[in-house]
C-alpha positions in Angstrom: -128.9 -40.0 73.0 -131.5 -39.9 75.7 -131.0 -41.5 79.1 -133.6 -44.1 78.3 -131.9 -45.0 75.0 -128.5 -45.1 76.8 -129.9 -47.5 79.4 -131.5 -49.7 76.7 -128.2 -49.8 74.9 -126.3 -50.8 78.1 -128.8 -53.5 78.9 -128.5 -54.9 75.3 -124.6 -54.9 75.6 -124.8 -56.7 78.9 -127.0 -59.4 77.5 -124.7 -59.8 74.5 -121.7 -60.1 76.9 -123.5 -62.9 78.8 -124.3 -64.7 75.5 -120.7 -64.5 74.5 -119.5 -66.2 77.7 -122.1 -69.0 77.3 -121.3 -69.6 73.7 -117.5 -69.7 74.2 -117.7 -72.1 77.1 -117.1 -75.8 76.4 -119.5 -76.8 79.2 -122.5 -75.4 81.0 -121.7 -72.2 83.0 -123.0 -71.2 86.4 -124.4 -67.8 87.5 -121.3 -67.2 89.6 -118.9 -67.8 86.7 -120.9 -65.4 84.5 -120.8 -62.7 87.3 -117.0 -63.1 87.5 -116.5 -62.7 83.7 -118.9 -59.7 83.1 -118.2 -58.0 86.5 -121.9 -57.3 87.2 -123.9 -57.7 90.4 -125.7 -61.0 91.0 -129.3 -59.6 90.6 -128.4 -58.1 87.3 -126.8 -61.3 85.9 -129.7 -63.4 87.2 -132.2 -61.1 85.5 -130.3 -61.3 82.2 -130.0 -65.1 82.4 -133.7 -65.5 83.2 -134.7 -63.2 80.3 -132.4 -65.2 77.9 -133.7 -68.5 79.2 -137.4 -67.4 78.7 -136.6 -66.3 75.2 -135.2 -69.7 74.2 -131.6 -68.3 73.8 -130.3 -70.2 76.8 -131.2 -73.5 78.5 -130.9 -74.1 82.2 -129.4 -77.5 83.1 -131.6 -80.0 85.1 -129.7 -79.1 88.3 -131.0 -75.6 87.9 -127.6 -74.1 88.5 -125.9 -73.9 85.1 -126.7 -72.5 81.7 -126.0 -73.6 78.2 -126.9 -72.6 74.6 -130.7 -72.9 73.9 -132.4 -74.1 70.7 -133.2 -70.6 69.5 -129.5 -69.5 69.8 -128.3 -72.7 68.2 -130.7 -72.0 65.3 -129.3 -68.5 64.9 -125.8 -70.0 64.7 -126.8 -72.4 62.0 -128.6 -69.6 60.0 -125.5 -67.3 60.3 -123.2 -70.0 59.0 -125.6 -70.8 56.1 -125.7 -67.1 55.2 -122.2 -66.0 56.2 -120.2 -63.6 54.2 -117.7 -66.4 53.4 -120.4 -68.8 52.2 -119.2 -68.1 48.6 -115.7 -69.2 49.5 -116.9 -72.4 51.2 -119.2 -73.2 48.3 -116.3 -72.8 45.9 -114.2 -75.2 48.0 -117.0 -77.8 47.9 -117.3 -77.3 44.1 -113.5 -77.9 43.6 -113.8 -81.1 45.7 -116.8 -82.4 43.7 -114.8 -81.6 40.5 -111.9 -83.6 41.9 -113.8 -86.6 43.3 -116.8 -86.7 40.9 -119.4 -87.3 43.6 -121.6 -85.1 45.8 -119.9 -83.4 48.8 -121.4 -81.5 51.7 -120.5 -79.2 54.6 -122.3 -79.8 57.9 -122.3 -78.9 61.5 -123.8 -80.3 64.8 -127.0 -78.7 65.9 -128.4 -80.1 69.1 -129.0 -83.8 68.5 -128.9 -83.6 64.7 -126.6 -82.9 61.8 -127.6 -79.8 59.7 -126.4 -79.3 56.1 -124.8 -75.8 55.7 -124.0 -76.3 52.1 -123.9 -79.0 49.4 -122.7 -79.4 45.9 -124.3 -82.2 43.8 -122.6 -84.4 41.3 -123.7 -84.3 37.7 -124.6 -88.0 37.7 -128.4 -88.5 37.4 -128.5 -91.0 40.3 -128.1 -88.9 43.5 -129.8 -87.9 46.7 -131.3 -84.4 47.0 -130.6 -82.8 50.3 -130.7 -79.0 50.4 -128.9 -76.7 52.9 -130.9 -76.7 56.1 -131.7 -80.4 55.8 -131.1 -82.5 58.9 -130.0 -86.1 59.4 -129.5 -88.3 62.5 -126.2 -88.4 64.5 -125.8 -92.1 65.1 -126.0 -93.4 61.5 -124.5 -90.7 59.4 -120.8 -90.2 58.8 -120.8 -86.5 59.9 -123.0 -87.3 62.8 -120.8 -90.1 64.2 -117.8 -87.8 63.7 -119.4 -85.1 65.8 -120.3 -87.6 68.5 -116.8 -89.0 68.5 -115.1 -85.6 68.9 -117.2 -84.6 71.9 -115.8 -84.9 75.3 -116.8 -88.3 76.7 -119.0 -86.7 79.3 -120.9 -84.7 76.7 -121.1 -87.7 74.4 -122.5 -89.9 77.1 -125.1 -87.3 78.1 -126.2 -86.9 74.4 -126.4 -90.7 73.8 -128.4 -91.2 77.0 -131.2 -89.2 75.3 -130.6 -90.2 71.7 -132.9 -93.0 70.3 -130.7 -95.3 68.2 -133.4 -95.8 65.6 -132.7 -98.5 62.9 -132.8 -97.1 59.4 -131.2 -100.0 57.5 -129.8 -103.4 58.2 -126.4 -101.8 58.8 -127.5 -99.1 61.3 -125.7 -99.5 64.6 -128.4 -99.6 67.3 -126.3 -101.2 70.1 -124.8 -98.6 72.5 -121.7 -100.5 73.2 -120.9 -101.2 69.5 -121.6 -97.6 68.7 -119.2 -96.5 71.4 -116.4 -98.7 70.0 -117.1 -97.2 66.5 -116.9 -93.7 68.0 -113.5 -94.4 69.7 -112.1 -95.6 66.3 -113.4 -92.4 64.6 -111.9 -90.2 67.4 -108.5 -91.9 66.9 -108.5 -91.8 63.1 -110.3 -88.5 62.5 -112.3 -90.2 59.7 -115.9 -91.3 59.9 -117.9 -93.6 57.6 -121.5 -94.4 56.8 -121.6 -97.9 55.4 -125.2 -97.9 54.2 -126.3 -97.1 57.8 -128.7 -94.3 57.0 -129.8 -95.2 53.5 -129.5 -98.5 51.8 -127.2 -98.3 48.8 -125.4 -95.1 49.9 -121.9 -94.8 51.5 -120.3 -91.7 53.0 -117.0 -90.6 54.4 -116.5 -87.5 56.6 -113.5 -85.6 58.0 -113.4 -82.8 60.6 -113.1 -79.0 60.0 -111.3 -77.4 62.8 -111.5 -73.8 64.0 -108.4 -71.6 64.4 -108.1 -72.8 68.0 -108.3 -76.4 67.1 -112.0 -77.1 68.0 -114.3 -79.1 65.8 -116.8 -76.8 64.2 -118.0 -78.6 61.1 -117.3 -81.5 58.7 -116.7 -82.1 55.0 -118.0 -85.3 53.5 -118.5 -87.1 50.3 -121.3 -89.6 49.6 -122.2 -91.8 46.6 -124.3 -94.8 45.6 -122.4 -98.1 46.1 -123.2 -98.8 42.4 -120.6 -96.1 41.6 -118.3 -96.0 44.6 -117.6 -98.6 47.2 -116.7 -97.6 50.8 -113.0 -98.5 50.2 -113.1 -96.2 47.1 -114.6 -93.4 49.1 -111.9 -93.8 51.8 -109.3 -93.4 49.1 -110.5 -89.8 48.8 -109.7 -88.9 52.4 -106.6 -86.9 51.4 -108.7 -84.7 49.1 -111.4 -84.3 51.9 -108.7 -83.2 54.4 -107.3 -80.6 51.9 -110.8 -79.2 51.5 -111.3 -79.3 55.3 -108.1 -77.3 55.8 -109.3 -74.8 53.2 -112.6 -74.5 55.2 -110.6 -73.8 58.3 -109.0 -70.8 56.5 -112.4 -69.4 55.9 -113.1 -69.3 59.7 -109.8 -67.5 60.1 -110.7 -65.0 57.4 -114.0 -64.4 59.2 -112.1 -63.6 62.4 -109.5 -61.3 60.9 -111.8 -58.3 61.0 -112.5 -58.6 64.7 -110.5 -56.3 67.0 -107.9 -58.0 69.2 -109.8 -57.4 72.4 -113.2 -58.5 70.9 -113.7 -61.4 73.3 -114.7 -59.2 76.3 -115.4 -55.9 74.5 -119.1 -56.1 75.2 -118.6 -56.9 78.8 -116.1 -54.1 79.3 -118.6 -51.6 77.7 -121.5 -53.0 79.6 -120.0 -53.3 83.1 -120.6 -50.2 85.3 -117.8 -48.8 87.3 -117.9 -50.1 90.9 -117.8 -47.6 93.7 -115.1 -47.9 96.3 
């Protein structure tokens, strides 16, 4: 490998190391914190952060001092999950759930200020709503969306709601901030979220969380149906089945991580960081 190729490789690994730190953080991260983790000089880290920000992979907070995941990186994450090597396993879990419940079930994640559908299995009934993987729905009036809002830290939730228009979609849409906050506290306590004809008139939905191996919320599993076939109470009766499916989904995240070497978390930063002279 030529010296130029070696330098390009090192620069790429450094950028990957910085992205790993930002993605794993549960809050915006400062330049100093990134410097400490990757063990690189301040000018180098600043240059990497600036490049990643300009490419849309990172966003700088309004205070100008901290960085978080940008829209392009969030989109990459959603695309990876939709085309993951374990997608077949997750689709099979949804299919078994639909066979058990008899209504449409979906697998979703939070993407910025919206819910994105990662996968979906339709019921055989002729009356159904057609939403393909990649479709997006609002946070404040969907079962999965309210679940994601409820499970955020209160500071993150408040920041998101401050900029989220509580648009009315039906007569049941919660558009009052205080009432929505009360609903989110209930959901956070029960770990079950509902959509009682709040997004679409005549449609009810129930969602439960899918947790990663370290206990963090990473997705949701939900069932929805027309009220002509299933009332909200009837949908809530399927919560045990939804939770079993969610636990199975958690296992797919663990399977995805098994192949990673034990020291993966900071592997890129160790390879990228030059030896400091003493």
